[in-house]
N, CA, C and O atoms as a Tripos MOL2 file, in Angstrom:
@<TRIPOS>MOLECULE
protein
  284   283    71     0     0
PROTEIN
NO_CHARGES

@<TRIPOS>ATOM
      1 N          16.8760   -1.7450   -7.8170 N.3       1 MET1
      2 CA         16.2270   -0.3370   -8.1200 C.3       1 MET1
      3 C          14.9060   -0.3940   -7.5340 C.2       1 MET1
      4 O          14.3230   -1.4750   -7.4530 O.2       1 MET1
      5 N          14.3660    0.7250   -7.1000 N.am      2 GLU2
      6 CA         12.5650    0.5230   -6.0480 C.3       2 GLU2
      7 C          11.9970    0.8770   -7.2120 C.2       2 GLU2
      8 O          12.8150    1.4020   -7.9680 O.2       2 GLU2
      9 N          10.8440    0.7870   -7.6750 N.am      3 LYS3
     10 CA          9.8970    0.9340   -9.0130 C.3       3 LYS3
     11 C           9.0620    1.9430   -8.2810 C.2       3 LYS3
     12 O           8.6400    1.7340   -7.1440 O.2       3 LYS3
     13 N           8.8110    3.1460   -9.0240 N.am      4 GLU4
     14 CA          7.4960    4.0340   -8.2850 C.3       4 GLU4
     15 C           6.8290    3.5480   -8.4650 C.2       4 GLU4
     16 O           6.6170    2.7150   -9.3480 O.2       4 GLU4
     17 N           5.9320    4.1440   -7.1890 N.am      5 LYS5
     18 CA          4.3980    3.7670   -6.6020 C.3       5 LYS5
     19 C           3.6870    3.4830   -7.6850 C.2       5 LYS5
     20 O           3.4840    2.2770   -7.8250 O.2       5 LYS5
     21 N           3.1340    4.3350   -8.6910 N.am      6 GLU6
     22 CA          2.4100    4.1670   -9.3460 C.3       6 GLU6
     23 C           1.9510    2.1230   -9.7890 C.2       6 GLU6
     24 O           0.9640    1.3910   -9.8610 O.2       6 GLU6
     25 N           3.6240    2.0550   -9.9820 N.am      7 GLU7
     26 CA          3.6130    0.1490  -10.6310 C.3       7 GLU7
     27 C           3.4510   -0.6210   -9.8330 C.2       7 GLU7
     28 O           2.8790   -1.7100   -9.8670 O.2       7 GLU7
     29 N           4.1660    0.1320   -8.7230 N.am      8 LEU8
     30 CA          4.0410   -1.2930   -6.5680 C.3       8 LEU8
     31 C           2.6310   -1.9620   -6.8750 C.2       8 LEU8
     32 O           1.6380   -1.3310   -7.2350 O.2       8 LEU8
     33 N           2.7110   -3.6450   -6.6340 N.am      9 THR9
     34 CA          0.8710   -4.1880   -6.4400 C.3       9 THR9
     35 C           1.1680   -4.0150   -4.9660 C.2       9 THR9
     36 O           2.1740   -3.8650   -4.2710 O.2       9 THR9
     37 N          -0.0510   -4.0950   -4.8000 N.am     10 LEU10
     38 CA         -0.2070   -4.1480   -3.1610 C.3      10 LEU10
     39 C           0.5730   -5.0780   -2.5910 C.2      10 LEU10
     40 O           1.2260   -4.6980   -1.6190 O.2      10 LEU10
     41 N           0.7100   -6.4940   -3.0260 N.am     11 GLU11
     42 CA          1.9610   -7.3800   -1.5870 C.3      11 GLU11
     43 C           3.1000   -6.7200   -2.0960 C.2      11 GLU11
     44 O           4.0710   -7.0160   -1.3990 O.2      11 GLU11
     45 N           3.4230   -5.8810   -3.0990 N.am     12 GLU12
     46 CA          5.0960   -5.0480   -3.2780 C.3      12 GLU12
     47 C           5.5270   -4.2840   -1.9760 C.2      12 GLU12
     48 O           6.5660   -4.4960   -1.3510 O.2      12 GLU12
     49 N           4.3950   -3.2020   -1.6160 N.am     13 ALA13
     50 CA          3.9460   -2.3820   -1.3580 C.3      13 ALA13
     51 C           4.2550   -2.4260   -0.0900 C.2      13 ALA13
     52 O           5.0880   -1.6650    0.4010 O.2      13 ALA13
     53 N           3.2620   -3.8150    0.9450 N.am     14 PHE14
     54 CA          3.0880   -4.6030    1.6260 C.3      14 PHE14
     55 C           4.2120   -5.4640    2.6370 C.2      14 PHE14
     56 O           4.3690   -5.7400    3.8260 O.2      14 PHE14
     57 N           5.1080   -5.7630    0.8220 N.am     15 GLU15
     58 CA          6.8570   -6.3690    1.9180 C.3      15 GLU15
     59 C           7.5020   -4.6110    2.2570 C.2      15 GLU15
     60 O           7.7880   -4.5270    3.4510 O.2      15 GLU15
     61 N           7.7610   -3.3270    1.5170 N.am     16 GLN16
     62 CA          7.8890   -2.3420    1.5710 C.3      16 GLN16
     63 C           8.0970   -2.0870    2.6570 C.2      16 GLN16
     64 O           9.1830   -1.8740    3.1970 O.2      16 GLN16
     65 N           6.9110   -2.0840    3.1500 N.am     17 LEU17
     66 CA          6.3310   -1.3520    4.2390 C.3      17 LEU17
     67 C           6.5240   -2.6660    5.7540 C.2      17 LEU17
     68 O           6.8590   -2.3190    6.8870 O.2      17 LEU17
     69 N           6.3080   -3.6720    5.4700 N.am     18 ASP18
     70 CA          7.7660   -4.5330    7.0240 C.3      18 ASP18
     71 C           8.9930   -4.2470    6.9430 C.2      18 ASP18
     72 O           9.6700   -3.8930    7.9080 O.2      18 ASP18
     73 N           9.5010   -4.4000    5.5200 N.am     19 GLY19
     74 CA         11.4340   -3.5800    6.1150 C.3      19 GLY19
     75 C          11.7790   -2.3760    6.5960 C.2      19 GLY19
     76 O          12.7290   -2.1040    7.3300 O.2      19 GLY19
     77 N          10.4430   -1.2270    5.8630 N.am     20 MET20
     78 CA         10.1160    0.0820    6.5280 C.3      20 MET20
     79 C          10.0850   -0.3260    8.3770 C.2      20 MET20
     80 O          10.7250    0.2160    9.2780 O.2      20 MET20
     81 N           9.0280   -1.5370    8.4580 N.am     21 LEU21
     82 CA          9.2710   -1.3890   10.2250 C.3      21 LEU21
     83 C           9.8560   -2.3380   10.5560 C.2      21 LEU21
     84 O           9.7720   -2.4620   11.7780 O.2      21 LEU21
     85 N          10.6100   -3.3520    9.9520 N.am     22 GLU22
     86 CA         12.3370   -3.5860   10.6690 C.3      22 GLU22
     87 C          13.1160   -2.4550   10.8340 C.2      22 GLU22
     88 O          13.4540   -1.8790   11.8670 O.2      22 GLU22
     89 N          13.2460   -2.3250   10.2010 N.am     23 LYS23
     90 CA         13.5510   -0.8150   10.5000 C.3      23 LYS23
     91 C          13.9930    0.0450   11.7200 C.2      23 LYS23
     92 O          14.9280    0.5430   12.3480 O.2      23 LYS23
     93 N          12.3610   -0.1780   11.5800 N.am     24 LEU24
     94 CA         12.3910    1.2930   12.3890 C.3      24 LEU24
     95 C          11.9860    0.6960   14.1500 C.2      24 LEU24
     96 O          11.3490    1.4200   14.9140 O.2      24 LEU24
     97 N          12.5830   -0.9880   14.6430 N.am     25 GLU25
     98 CA         12.4090   -1.7450   15.4380 C.3      25 GLU25
     99 C          13.7680   -1.5570   15.7290 C.2      25 GLU25
    100 O          13.9560   -1.9400   16.8840 O.2      25 GLU25
    101 N          15.0280   -1.0530   15.1040 N.am     26 ASP26
    102 CA         16.2350   -1.0070   15.7490 C.3      26 ASP26
    103 C          16.3260    0.5210   16.1010 C.2      26 ASP26
    104 O          16.3030    1.6130   15.5340 O.2      26 ASP26
    105 N          16.5070   -0.3330   18.0850 N.am     27 ARG27
    106 CA         17.1870    1.4120   18.2430 C.3      27 ARG27
    107 C          18.2920    1.9760   17.9820 C.2      27 ARG27
    108 O          18.7790    2.9060   18.6250 O.2      27 ARG27
    109 N          19.0940    1.0680   16.3290 N.am     28 GLU28
    110 CA         20.6540    2.5370   16.9560 C.3      28 GLU28
    111 C          19.8600    3.1820   16.0620 C.2      28 GLU28
    112 O          20.1320    4.2970   16.5080 O.2      28 GLU28
    113 N          18.8940    3.4860   14.9240 N.am     29 LEU29
    114 CA         18.8580    3.6430   13.7980 C.3      29 LEU29
    115 C          19.0300    5.1590   14.0910 C.2      29 LEU29
    116 O          18.3970    5.4720   15.1000 O.2      29 LEU29
    117 N          19.7000    6.2060   13.5100 N.am     30 PRO30
    118 CA         20.1060    7.2830   13.2860 C.3      30 PRO30
    119 C          18.3490    8.5080   13.9830 C.2      30 PRO30
    120 O          17.7100    7.5970   13.4580 O.2      30 PRO30
    121 N          17.9530    8.8660   14.1870 N.am     31 LEU31
    122 CA         16.4480    9.8540   14.1310 C.3      31 LEU31
    123 C          15.7380   10.0480   13.0870 C.2      31 LEU31
    124 O          14.5320    9.8220   12.9810 O.2      31 LEU31
    125 N          17.2010   10.9110   11.4410 N.am     32 GLU32
    126 CA         16.7560   10.6590   11.0920 C.3      32 GLU32
    127 C          16.5310   10.6130   10.1510 C.2      32 GLU32
    128 O          15.9710   11.3650    9.3540 O.2      32 GLU32
    129 N          17.2290    9.0810   10.0960 N.am     33 GLU33
    130 CA         16.5140    7.5850    9.5950 C.3      33 GLU33
    131 C          15.5570    7.3860    9.0850 C.2      33 GLU33
    132 O          15.0060    7.1530    8.0090 O.2      33 GLU33
    133 N          15.3530    7.6330   10.8910 N.am     34 SER34
    134 CA         13.6800    7.1820   11.5310 C.3      34 SER34
    135 C          12.3940    8.2580   11.2290 C.2      34 SER34
    136 O          11.2770    7.9010   11.6040 O.2      34 SER34
    137 N          12.5300    9.4030   10.6400 N.am     35 PHE35
    138 CA         12.0340   10.1560    9.6790 C.3      35 PHE35
    139 C          11.4610    9.8150    8.5620 C.2      35 PHE35
    140 O          10.3070    9.7330    8.1410 O.2      35 PHE35
    141 N          13.0230    9.5460    7.9840 N.am     36 ARG36
    142 CA         13.0910    9.8650    6.7400 C.3      36 ARG36
    143 C          12.0100    8.2900    5.9610 C.2      36 ARG36
    144 O          11.4190    8.0760    4.9020 O.2      36 ARG36
    145 N          12.3210    7.3840    7.5070 N.am     37 LEU37
    146 CA         11.3550    5.7190    7.1810 C.3      37 LEU37
    147 C           9.6210    5.6990    7.4020 C.2      37 LEU37
    148 O           8.6920    5.0260    6.9570 O.2      37 LEU37
    149 N           9.8030    7.0380    8.5180 N.am     38 TYR38
    150 CA          8.5470    6.8130    8.2320 C.3      38 TYR38
    151 C           7.1680    8.1510    7.2100 C.2      38 TYR38
    152 O           5.9790    8.1640    6.8930 O.2      38 TYR38
    153 N           8.3440    9.0000    7.0960 N.am     39 GLN39
    154 CA          6.9970    9.7490    5.9150 C.3      39 GLN39
    155 C           6.8110    8.6850    4.7060 C.2      39 GLN39
    156 O           5.6960    8.3610    4.2980 O.2      39 GLN39
    157 N           8.5140    7.9720    3.9660 N.am     40 GLN40
    158 CA          8.1420    6.9130    2.9310 C.3      40 GLN40
    159 C           7.0370    5.8840    3.2480 C.2      40 GLN40
    160 O           6.3680    5.4410    2.3150 O.2      40 GLN40
    161 N           6.7910    5.4450    4.6220 N.am     41 GLY41
    162 CA          5.9460    4.7040    4.5260 C.3      41 GLY41
    163 C           4.8250    5.4970    4.8540 C.2      41 GLY41
    164 O           4.0210    4.5720    4.9730 O.2      41 GLY41
    165 N           4.0900    6.6300    5.1180 N.am     42 MET42
    166 CA          2.6680    7.1850    4.6380 C.3      42 MET42
    167 C           2.5630    7.5750    3.4140 C.2      42 MET42
    168 O           1.4600    7.5670    2.8670 O.2      42 MET42
    169 N           4.4550    8.2650    2.3220 N.am     43 GLU43
    170 CA          3.4920    7.2970    1.4960 C.3      43 GLU43
    171 C           3.1760    6.3230    0.2700 C.2      43 GLU43
    172 O           2.7970    6.5730   -0.8740 O.2      43 GLU43
    173 N           3.4640    5.1370    0.9110 N.am     44 LEU44
    174 CA          3.3780    3.5700    0.8350 C.3      44 LEU44
    175 C           1.9590    4.1130    1.1050 C.2      44 LEU44
    176 O           1.2980    4.4890    0.1380 O.2      44 LEU44
    177 N           1.2140    4.2110    2.9040 N.am     45 LEU45
    178 CA          0.4610    3.5160    3.1030 C.3      45 LEU45
    179 C          -0.9590    4.3650    2.1660 C.2      45 LEU45
    180 O          -2.0490    3.8250    1.9780 O.2      45 LEU45
    181 N          -0.5850    5.7630    1.6890 N.am     46 ALA46
    182 CA         -1.1980    6.5960    1.2010 C.3      46 ALA46
    183 C          -1.9360    5.8630   -0.3790 C.2      46 ALA46
    184 O          -3.1210    5.7390   -0.6880 O.2      46 ALA46
    185 N          -0.4240    5.4050   -1.2880 N.am     47 HIS47
    186 CA         -0.4110    4.3330   -2.3790 C.3      47 HIS47
    187 C          -1.4060    3.6290   -2.2140 C.2      47 HIS47
    188 O          -2.4330    3.6380   -2.8920 O.2      47 HIS47
    189 N          -1.0620    2.7370   -0.9640 N.am     48 CYS48
    190 CA         -2.3280    1.1430   -0.4680 C.3      48 CYS48
    191 C          -3.0420    1.5970   -1.2380 C.2      48 CYS48
    192 O          -3.3270    1.2850   -2.3940 O.2      48 CYS48
    193 N          -3.5050    2.7400   -0.2740 N.am     49 ASN49
    194 CA         -5.2800    3.1280    0.2020 C.3      49 ASN49
    195 C          -5.2970    3.8080   -1.9480 C.2      49 ASN49
    196 O          -4.8430    3.0240   -2.7820 O.2      49 ASN49
    197 N          -5.5290    4.3950   -2.1450 N.am     50 GLU50
    198 CA         -5.9880    4.2680   -3.6410 C.3      50 GLU50
    199 C          -5.6660    3.3800   -4.1640 C.2      50 GLU50
    200 O          -6.2900    3.5130   -5.2160 O.2      50 GLU50
    201 N          -4.8570    2.0540   -4.3020 N.am     51 LYS51
    202 CA         -5.1640    1.3390   -5.4700 C.3      51 LYS51
    203 C          -6.9270    0.5690   -4.2660 C.2      51 LYS51
    204 O          -8.0850    0.3050   -4.5890 O.2      51 LYS51
    205 N          -6.1230    0.4960   -2.8650 N.am     52 ILE52
    206 CA         -7.4040   -0.7920   -2.7220 C.3      52 ILE52
    207 C          -8.8200    0.4180   -3.1070 C.2      52 ILE52
    208 O          -9.8510   -0.2330   -3.2780 O.2      52 ILE52
    209 N          -9.0730    2.0670   -3.2780 N.am     53 ASP53
    210 CA         -9.9710    2.8930   -3.6690 C.3      53 ASP53
    211 C         -10.5650    1.6690   -5.6800 C.2      53 ASP53
    212 O         -11.3220    0.8770   -6.2410 O.2      53 ASP53
    213 N         -10.0550    2.0500   -5.7040 N.am     54 THR54
    214 CA         -9.8150    2.2700   -6.6570 C.3      54 THR54
    215 C          -9.9580    0.5240   -7.8020 C.2      54 THR54
    216 O         -10.5040    0.6160   -8.9020 O.2      54 THR54
    217 N          -9.2760   -1.1920   -7.2050 N.am     55 VAL55
    218 CA        -10.4610   -2.3460   -6.5880 C.3      55 VAL55
    219 C         -11.8040   -1.7580   -6.0870 C.2      55 VAL55
    220 O         -12.5600   -1.4630   -7.0130 O.2      55 VAL55
    221 N         -12.2490   -1.5340   -4.9290 N.am     56 GLU56
    222 CA        -13.2550   -1.2700   -4.3910 C.3      56 GLU56
    223 C         -14.7830   -0.9390   -5.3720 C.2      56 GLU56
    224 O         -15.9470   -1.3390   -5.4200 O.2      56 GLU56
    225 N         -13.4700    0.5070   -6.3860 N.am     57 LYS57
    226 CA        -14.7130    0.5770   -7.6300 C.3      57 LYS57
    227 C         -15.1290   -0.1820   -8.7050 C.2      57 LYS57
    228 O         -16.0420    0.1280   -9.4710 O.2      57 LYS57
    229 N         -14.3400   -1.3460   -8.7640 N.am     58 LYS58
    230 CA        -14.2220   -2.6030   -9.8800 C.3      58 LYS58
    231 C         -15.4770   -3.9210   -9.5210 C.2      58 LYS58
    232 O         -16.0800   -4.8320  -10.0890 O.2      58 LYS58
    233 N         -15.3450   -3.2770   -8.2130 N.am     59 ILE59
    234 CA        -16.4700   -5.3460   -7.9180 C.3      59 ILE59
    235 C         -17.3980   -5.0850   -8.5150 C.2      59 ILE59
    236 O         -17.9340   -3.9990   -8.7370 O.2      59 ILE59
    237 N         -17.6430   -6.0930   -8.8130 N.am     60 PHE60
    238 CA        -19.1970   -6.4240   -9.4880 C.3      60 PHE60
    239 C         -19.7000   -7.1770   -8.1060 C.2      60 PHE60
    240 O         -19.2440   -7.3470   -6.9760 O.2      60 PHE60
    241 N         -20.6400   -7.4560   -8.6740 N.am     61 ILE61
    242 CA        -22.3080   -8.3770   -7.6350 C.3      61 ILE61
    243 C         -23.2240   -8.7460   -8.7120 C.2      61 ILE61
    244 O         -23.8220   -7.8650   -9.3310 O.2      61 ILE61
    245 N         -23.3620   -9.8730   -8.9560 N.am     62 MET62
    246 CA        -24.5930  -10.7840  -10.1270 C.3      62 MET62
    247 C         -25.7590  -10.7420   -9.2890 C.2      62 MET62
    248 O         -25.9780  -11.5810   -8.4150 O.2      62 MET62
    249 N         -26.8050   -9.3840   -9.6540 N.am     63 ASN63
    250 CA        -28.2820   -9.6450   -9.5730 C.3      63 ASN63
    251 C         -28.7180  -10.6740   -9.8100 C.2      63 ASN63
    252 O         -27.9990  -11.6390  -10.0680 O.2      63 ASN63
    253 N         -30.4680  -10.7380   -9.7710 N.am     64 GLY64
    254 CA        -31.2050  -11.3690   -9.8970 C.3      64 GLY64
    255 C         -31.4320  -11.5390  -10.7730 C.2      64 GLY64
    256 O         -32.4370  -12.2500  -10.7770 O.2      64 GLY64
    257 N         -30.9740  -11.2300  -12.1210 N.am     65 ASP65
    258 CA        -31.6680  -11.4960  -13.2970 C.3      65 ASP65
    259 C         -30.4990  -12.6690  -14.0690 C.2      65 ASP65
    260 O         -30.6770  -13.4590  -14.9960 O.2      65 ASP65
    261 N         -28.8890  -12.2820  -12.9690 N.am     66 GLY66
    262 CA        -28.0760  -12.7680  -14.1630 C.3      66 GLY66
    263 C         -26.7760  -12.0830  -14.6750 C.2      66 GLY66
    264 O         -25.7990  -12.6790  -15.1290 O.2      66 GLY66
    265 N         -26.9430  -10.4860  -14.5030 N.am     67 GLY67
    266 CA        -26.6700   -9.4220  -14.3750 C.3      67 GLY67
    267 C         -25.4770   -8.9490  -13.5170 C.2      67 GLY67
    268 O         -25.2820   -9.4780  -12.4230 O.2      67 GLY67
    269 N         -24.8180   -8.1480  -13.8950 N.am     68 LEU68
    270 CA        -23.7510   -7.6850  -12.9350 C.3      68 LEU68
    271 C         -23.9800   -6.3580  -12.5490 C.2      68 LEU68
    272 O         -23.8200   -5.5810  -13.4900 O.2      68 LEU68
    273 N         -24.1830   -6.0180  -11.8730 N.am     69 ASP69
    274 CA        -24.2080   -4.8010  -10.9320 C.3      69 ASP69
    275 C         -23.2640   -4.2880  -10.5140 C.2      69 ASP69
    276 O         -22.4530   -5.1880  -10.2970 O.2      69 ASP69
    277 N         -22.6070   -2.7860  -10.1030 N.am     70 GLU70
    278 CA        -21.4130   -2.9730   -9.6650 C.3      70 GLU70
    279 C         -21.7260   -2.8140   -8.1830 C.2      70 GLU70
    280 O         -22.8300   -2.4550   -7.7720 O.2      70 GLU70
    281 N         -20.5970   -3.1280   -7.3440 N.am     71 PHE71
    282 CA        -20.2490   -2.9390   -5.3620 C.3      71 PHE71
    283 C         -20.4670   -1.8760   -4.9370 C.2      71 PHE71
    284 O         -20.2920   -1.6410   -3.7410 O.2      71 PHE71
@<TRIPOS>BOND
     1     1     2 1
     2     2     3 1
     3     3     4 2
     4     3     5 am
     5     5     6 1
     6     6     7 1
     7     7     8 2
     8     7     9 am
     9     9    10 1
    10    10    11 1
    11    11    12 2
    12    11    13 am
    13    13    14 1
    14    14    15 1
    15    15    16 2
    16    15    17 am
    17    17    18 1
    18    18    19 1
    19    19    20 2
    20    19    21 am
    21    21    22 1
    22    22    23 1
    23    23    24 2
    24    23    25 am
    25    25    26 1
    26    26    27 1
    27    27    28 2
    28    27    29 am
    29    29    30 1
    30    30    31 1
    31    31    32 2
    32    31    33 am
    33    33    34 1
    34    34    35 1
    35    35    36 2
    36    35    37 am
    37    37    38 1
    38    38    39 1
    39    39    40 2
    40    39    41 am
    41    41    42 1
    42    42    43 1
    43    43    44 2
    44    43    45 am
    45    45    46 1
    46    46    47 1
    47    47    48 2
    48    47    49 am
    49    49    50 1
    50    50    51 1
    51    51    52 2
    52    51    53 am
    53    53    54 1
    54    54    55 1
    55    55    56 2
    56    55    57 am
    57    57    58 1
    58    58    59 1
    59    59    60 2
    60    59    61 am
    61    61    62 1
    62    62    63 1
    63    63    64 2
    64    63    65 am
    65    65    66 1
    66    66    67 1
    67    67    68 2
    68    67    69 am
    69    69    70 1
    70    70    71 1
    71    71    72 2
    72    71    73 am
    73    73    74 1
    74    74    75 1
    75    75    76 2
    76    75    77 am
    77    77    78 1
    78    78    79 1
    79    79    80 2
    80    79    81 am
    81    81    82 1
    82    82    83 1
    83    83    84 2
    84    83    85 am
    85    85    86 1
    86    86    87 1
    87    87    88 2
    88    87    89 am
    89    89    90 1
    90    90    91 1
    91    91    92 2
    92    91    93 am
    93    93    94 1
    94    94    95 1
    95    95    96 2
    96    95    97 am
    97    97    98 1
    98    98    99 1
    99    99   100 2
   100    99   101 am
   101   101   102 1
   102   102   103 1
   103   103   104 2
   104   103   105 am
   105   105   106 1
   106   106   107 1
   107   107   108 2
   108   107   109 am
   109   109   110 1
   110   110   111 1
   111   111   112 2
   112   111   113 am
   113   113   114 1
   114   114   115 1
   115   115   116 2
   116   115   117 am
   117   117   118 1
   118   118   119 1
   119   119   120 2
   120   119   121 am
   121   121   122 1
   122   122   123 1
   123   123   124 2
   124   123   125 am
   125   125   126 1
   126   126   127 1
   127   127   128 2
   128   127   129 am
   129   129   130 1
   130   130   131 1
   131   131   132 2
   132   131   133 am
   133   133   134 1
   134   134   135 1
   135   135   136 2
   136   135   137 am
   137   137   138 1
   138   138   139 1
   139   139   140 2
   140   139   141 am
   141   141   142 1
   142   142   143 1
   143   143   144 2
   144   143   145 am
   145   145   146 1
   146   146   147 1
   147   147   148 2
   148   147   149 am
   149   149   150 1
   150   150   151 1
   151   151   152 2
   152   151   153 am
   153   153   154 1
   154   154   155 1
   155   155   156 2
   156   155   157 am
   157   157   158 1
   158   158   159 1
   159   159   160 2
   160   159   161 am
   161   161   162 1
   162   162   163 1
   163   163   164 2
   164   163   165 am
   165   165   166 1
   166   166   167 1
   167   167   168 2
   168   167   169 am
   169   169   170 1
   170   170   171 1
   171   171   172 2
   172   171   173 am
   173   173   174 1
   174   174   175 1
   175   175   176 2
   176   175   177 am
   177   177   178 1
   178   178   179 1
   179   179   180 2
   180   179   181 am
   181   181   182 1
   182   182   183 1
   183   183   184 2
   184   183   185 am
   185   185   186 1
   186   186   187 1
   187   187   188 2
   188   187   189 am
   189   189   190 1
   190   190   191 1
   191   191   192 2
   192   191   193 am
   193   193   194 1
   194   194   195 1
   195   195   196 2
   196   195   197 am
   197   197   198 1
   198   198   199 1
   199   199   200 2
   200   199   201 am
   201   201   202 1
   202   202   203 1
   203   203   204 2
   204   203   205 am
   205   205   206 1
   206   206   207 1
   207   207   208 2
   208   207   209 am
   209   209   210 1
   210   210   211 1
   211   211   212 2
   212   211   213 am
   213   213   214 1
   214   214   215 1
   215   215   216 2
   216   215   217 am
   217   217   218 1
   218   218   219 1
   219   219   220 2
   220   219   221 am
   221   221   222 1
   222   222   223 1
   223   223   224 2
   224   223   225 am
   225   225   226 1
   226   226   227 1
   227   227   228 2
   228   227   229 am
   229   229   230 1
   230   230   231 1
   231   231   232 2
   232   231   233 am
   233   233   234 1
   234   234   235 1
   235   235   236 2
   236   235   237 am
   237   237   238 1
   238   238   239 1
   239   239   240 2
   240   239   241 am
   241   241   242 1
   242   242   243 1
   243   243   244 2
   244   243   245 am
   245   245   246 1
   246   246   247 1
   247   247   248 2
   248   247   249 am
   249   249   250 1
   250   250   251 1
   251   251   252 2
   252   251   253 am
   253   253   254 1
   254   254   255 1
   255   255   256 2
   256   255   257 am
   257   257   258 1
   258   258   259 1
   259   259   260 2
   260   259   261 am
   261   261   262 1
   262   262   263 1
   263   263   264 2
   264   263   265 am
   265   265   266 1
   266   266   267 1
   267   267   268 2
   268   267   269 am
   269   269   270 1
   270   270   271 1
   271   271   272 2
   272   271   273 am
   273   273   274 1
   274   274   275 1
   275   275   276 2
   276   275   277 am
   277   277   278 1
   278   278   279 1
   279   279   280 2
   280   279   281 am
   281   281   282 1
   282   282   283 1
   283   283   284 2
@<TRIPOS>SUBSTRUCTURE
     1 MET1         2 RESIDUE 1 A MET
     2 GLU2         6 RESIDUE 1 A GLU
     3 LYS3        10 RESIDUE 1 A LYS
     4 GLU4        14 RESIDUE 1 A GLU
     5 LYS5        18 RESIDUE 1 A LYS
     6 GLU6        22 RESIDUE 1 A GLU
     7 GLU7        26 RESIDUE 1 A GLU
     8 LEU8        30 RESIDUE 1 A LEU
     9 THR9        34 RESIDUE 1 A THR
    10 LEU10       38 RESIDUE 1 A LEU
    11 GLU11       42 RESIDUE 1 A GLU
    12 GLU12       46 RESIDUE 1 A GLU
    13 ALA13       50 RESIDUE 1 A ALA
    14 PHE14       54 RESIDUE 1 A PHE
    15 GLU15       58 RESIDUE 1 A GLU
    16 GLN16       62 RESIDUE 1 A GLN
    17 LEU17       66 RESIDUE 1 A LEU
    18 ASP18       70 RESIDUE 1 A ASP
    19 GLY19       74 RESIDUE 1 A GLY
    20 MET20       78 RESIDUE 1 A MET
    21 LEU21       82 RESIDUE 1 A LEU
    22 GLU22       86 RESIDUE 1 A GLU
    23 LYS23       90 RESIDUE 1 A LYS
    24 LEU24       94 RESIDUE 1 A LEU
    25 GLU25       98 RESIDUE 1 A GLU
    26 ASP26      102 RESIDUE 1 A ASP
    27 ARG27      106 RESIDUE 1 A ARG
    28 GLU28      110 RESIDUE 1 A GLU
    29 LEU29      114 RESIDUE 1 A LEU
    30 PRO30      118 RESIDUE 1 A PRO
    31 LEU31      122 RESIDUE 1 A LEU
    32 GLU32      126 RESIDUE 1 A GLU
    33 GLU33      130 RESIDUE 1 A GLU
    34 SER34      134 RESIDUE 1 A SER
    35 PHE35      138 RESIDUE 1 A PHE
    36 ARG36      142 RESIDUE 1 A ARG
    37 LEU37      146 RESIDUE 1 A LEU
    38 TYR38      150 RESIDUE 1 A TYR
    39 GLN39      154 RESIDUE 1 A GLN
    40 GLN40      158 RESIDUE 1 A GLN
    41 GLY41      162 RESIDUE 1 A GLY
    42 MET42      166 RESIDUE 1 A MET
    43 GLU43      170 RESIDUE 1 A GLU
    44 LEU44      174 RESIDUE 1 A LEU
    45 LEU45      178 RESIDUE 1 A LEU
    46 ALA46      182 RESIDUE 1 A ALA
    47 HIS47      186 RESIDUE 1 A HIS
    48 CYS48      190 RESIDUE 1 A CYS
    49 ASN49      194 RESIDUE 1 A ASN
    50 GLU50      198 RESIDUE 1 A GLU
    51 LYS51      202 RESIDUE 1 A LYS
    52 ILE52      206 RESIDUE 1 A ILE
    53 ASP53      210 RESIDUE 1 A ASP
    54 THR54      214 RESIDUE 1 A THR
    55 VAL55      218 RESIDUE 1 A VAL
    56 GLU56      222 RESIDUE 1 A GLU
    57 LYS57      226 RESIDUE 1 A LYS
    58 LYS58      230 RESIDUE 1 A LYS
    59 ILE59      234 RESIDUE 1 A ILE
    60 PHE60      238 RESIDUE 1 A PHE
    61 ILE61      242 RESIDUE 1 A ILE
    62 MET62      246 RESIDUE 1 A MET
    63 ASN63      250 RESIDUE 1 A ASN
    64 GLY64      254 RESIDUE 1 A GLY
    65 ASP65      258 RESIDUE 1 A ASP
    66 GLY66      262 RESIDUE 1 A GLY
    67 GLY67      266 RESIDUE 1 A GLY
    68 LEU68      270 RESIDUE 1 A LEU
    69 ASP69      274 RESIDUE 1 A ASP
    70 GLU70      278 RESIDUE 1 A GLU
    71 PHE71      282 RESIDUE 1 A PHE
């Protein structure tokens, strides 16, 4: 069973996207299935963007005083 998008790690989402791309490269794939995979892929990309945005907001850099400042 596929994990809910919120539970997916970036690595897992990228693996799913790779699998979708492989399927989409199949010229025998019905058009309806292609559209379904495309839609799922776009949803996964949005999920990945959200995860990356969250990580970027948590990144801190060390300032000259040895303390941490948000990036």
